[in-house]
C-alpha positions as CSV (number, residue, x, y, z in Angstrom):
1,X,53.6,-33.9,-1.6
2,X,53.6,-37.8,-1.9
3,X,56.8,-38.9,-1.5
4,X,59.7,-40.2,-4.4
5,X,59.4,-44.0,-5.3
6,X,62.8,-45.9,-5.2
7,X,62.6,-46.2,-9.8
8,X,62.7,-42.8,-9.5
9,X,65.7,-42.9,-6.1
10,X,67.4,-45.5,-8.8
11,X,67.3,-43.2,-11.1
12,X,68.1,-39.6,-9.6
13,X,71.4,-41.5,-8.0
14,X,72.3,-43.2,-11.5
15,X,71.8,-40.7,-13.5
16,X,72.5,-38.4,-11.0
17,X,76.5,-40.0,-10.7
18,X,77.2,-40.6,-15.1
19,X,75.9,-36.9,-15.7
20,X,79.0,-36.0,-12.5
21,X,80.9,-38.6,-15.1
22,X,80.6,-37.2,-17.7
23,X,78.8,-34.5,-17.9
24,X,79.3,-32.6,-13.9
25,X,76.5,-29.8,-13.8
26,X,76.7,-26.1,-11.6
27,X,74.1,-24.8,-10.1
28,X,73.6,-21.7,-8.6
29,X,71.0,-20.3,-5.9
30,X,69.6,-23.4,-5.5
31,X,69.7,-22.0,-1.4
32,X,66.5,-19.6,-2.8
33,X,64.0,-21.9,-4.4
34,X,60.8,-20.7,-2.0
35,X,60.3,-23.7,0.5
36,X,56.3,-24.1,-1.0
37,X,56.9,-24.3,-4.6
38,X,58.7,-23.8,-7.9
39,X,58.8,-23.5,-12.0
40,X,61.6,-24.8,-13.4
41,X,60.7,-24.4,-17.2
42,X,64.4,-25.0,-19.2
43,X,63.7,-23.4,-22.0
44,X,65.4,-26.8,-23.4
45,X,69.1,-26.6,-25.6
46,X,68.9,-30.2,-25.5
47,X,67.2,-33.5,-25.3
48,X,69.1,-34.3,-21.6
49,X,68.2,-30.8,-19.9
50,X,64.5,-31.9,-18.3
51,X,67.1,-34.6,-17.5
52,X,70.0,-32.3,-15.8
53,X,67.4,-30.1,-14.2
54,X,66.0,-32.9,-12.3
55,X,69.8,-34.2,-10.9
56,X,70.9,-31.1,-10.4
57,X,68.0,-30.1,-7.5
58,X,68.5,-31.6,-4.2
59,X,66.2,-34.4,-3.1
60,X,64.5,-32.2,-0.3
61,X,60.5,-32.2,-1.1
62,X,59.0,-33.6,-4.5
63,X,59.8,-33.3,-8.0
64,X,56.6,-33.3,-10.6
65,X,56.8,-34.0,-14.5
66,X,55.3,-32.7,-16.6
67,X,55.8,-33.4,-20.9
68,X,54.3,-33.5,-24.7
69,X,52.6,-36.5,-25.0
70,X,54.3,-37.2,-27.8
71,X,56.2,-39.0,-25.9
72,X,53.9,-40.7,-23.5
73,X,52.0,-42.2,-26.7
74,X,56.3,-44.7,-26.9
75,X,55.3,-47.5,-25.2
76,X,58.4,-48.1,-22.9
77,X,58.9,-44.0,-22.6
78,X,55.2,-43.4,-21.3
79,X,55.1,-46.4,-18.3
80,X,59.1,-44.9,-16.9
81,X,57.6,-41.4,-17.3
82,X,53.9,-42.2,-15.7
83,X,56.2,-44.7,-12.7
84,X,58.4,-41.3,-12.3
85,X,55.9,-39.7,-11.9
86,X,54.8,-37.5,-15.0
87,X,52.2,-36.2,-16.4
88,X,51.6,-35.7,-20.4
89,X,50.5,-32.0,-21.4
90,X,49.4,-31.5,-24.5
91,X,51.2,-28.7,-27.9
92,X,50.2,-26.2,-29.8
93,X,46.6,-25.3,-27.1
94,X,45.5,-24.5,-23.9
95,X,45.8,-27.6,-21.5
96,X,44.1,-26.5,-18.4
97,X,44.0,-29.9,-17.5
98,X,47.9,-29.7,-16.6
99,X,46.8,-26.7,-14.2
C-alpha cells in the first residue's frame, strides 16, 4: 500500500480539526477492523459522509476512495480527488474497472 501524499495528510488534519470544532464525530469499534483491510460503505445521508468517515479512521495503513465519475468531470474537484488518490466509478451499471 503506497503512503499518503502530503496533500492528503494536510487535508486530513485540517478537515479533522474543522470537524472537531463544527461537527464532532465519535467512532466505536475501530480496533476491530481487520489489519489486512476492510471495505467501508457509508450510507451517504449527507455529502459530508465521505469526509467524516475518512477523518474518523486512523491514518495507519492506506485508504483508497472511489467516487462517482460525474464528480471527476468538475475540473477543480477531479484534479483534487485524483491528487488525494481517489478514482472514478461509473454508476448505473457494472464497472469492473472499479474492482
